C-alpha positions as CSV (number, residue, x, y, z in Angstrom):
1,X,113.9,93.2,99.1
2,X,112.8,94.6,95.8
3,X,111.7,98.1,95.5
4,X,109.9,99.9,92.7
5,X,111.8,102.6,90.8
6,X,111.0,106.1,91.9
7,X,109.0,107.0,88.8
8,X,106.8,103.9,89.3
9,X,106.3,104.7,93.0
10,X,105.1,108.1,92.2
11,X,102.8,106.7,89.5
12,X,101.3,104.3,92.0
13,X,100.8,107.0,94.6
14,X,99.3,109.4,92.1
15,X,96.8,106.8,90.9
16,X,95.9,105.9,94.5
17,X,95.3,109.5,95.2
18,X,92.9,109.6,92.2
19,X,91.0,106.6,93.7
20,X,91.9,104.1,91.0
21,X,91.4,100.5,91.8
22,X,94.3,98.0,92.2
23,X,93.2,96.3,89.0
24,X,93.2,99.5,87.1
25,X,96.7,100.4,88.3
26,X,97.9,96.9,87.4
27,X,96.5,97.3,83.9
28,X,98.1,100.7,83.4
29,X,101.5,100.0,84.9
30,X,102.0,96.2,84.8
31,X,102.8,96.2,88.6
32,X,101.5,93.2,90.5
33,X,98.4,93.8,92.7
34,X,100.2,92.5,95.8
35,X,102.9,95.2,95.3
36,X,100.2,97.9,94.8
37,X,98.5,96.7,98.1
38,X,101.8,97.1,99.9
39,X,102.3,100.6,98.6
40,X,98.6,101.4,99.3
41,X,99.2,100.4,103.0
42,X,102.2,102.7,103.2
43,X,100.3,105.5,101.5
44,X,97.3,105.1,103.8
45,X,99.2,104.9,107.0
46,X,99.3,107.9,109.4
47,X,103.0,108.2,108.8
48,X,102.6,108.4,105.0
49,X,104.4,111.6,104.5
50,X,107.6,110.3,106.2
51,X,107.2,106.8,104.8
52,X,107.0,108.1,101.2
53,X,110.3,109.9,101.5
54,X,112.1,106.9,103.0
55,X,111.1,104.3,100.4
């Protein structure tokens, strides 16, 4: 399974925190929207704090 590099992960999480849309994040980073959706699901889960450190 492919995983985003740590700096891109933190960028996605930061932009999600700032309520940016998937399309806006895609335009800024070049990351596919499906990938952003996957990280959004991780970020929004109740176990987000432990999931973020294990990715």
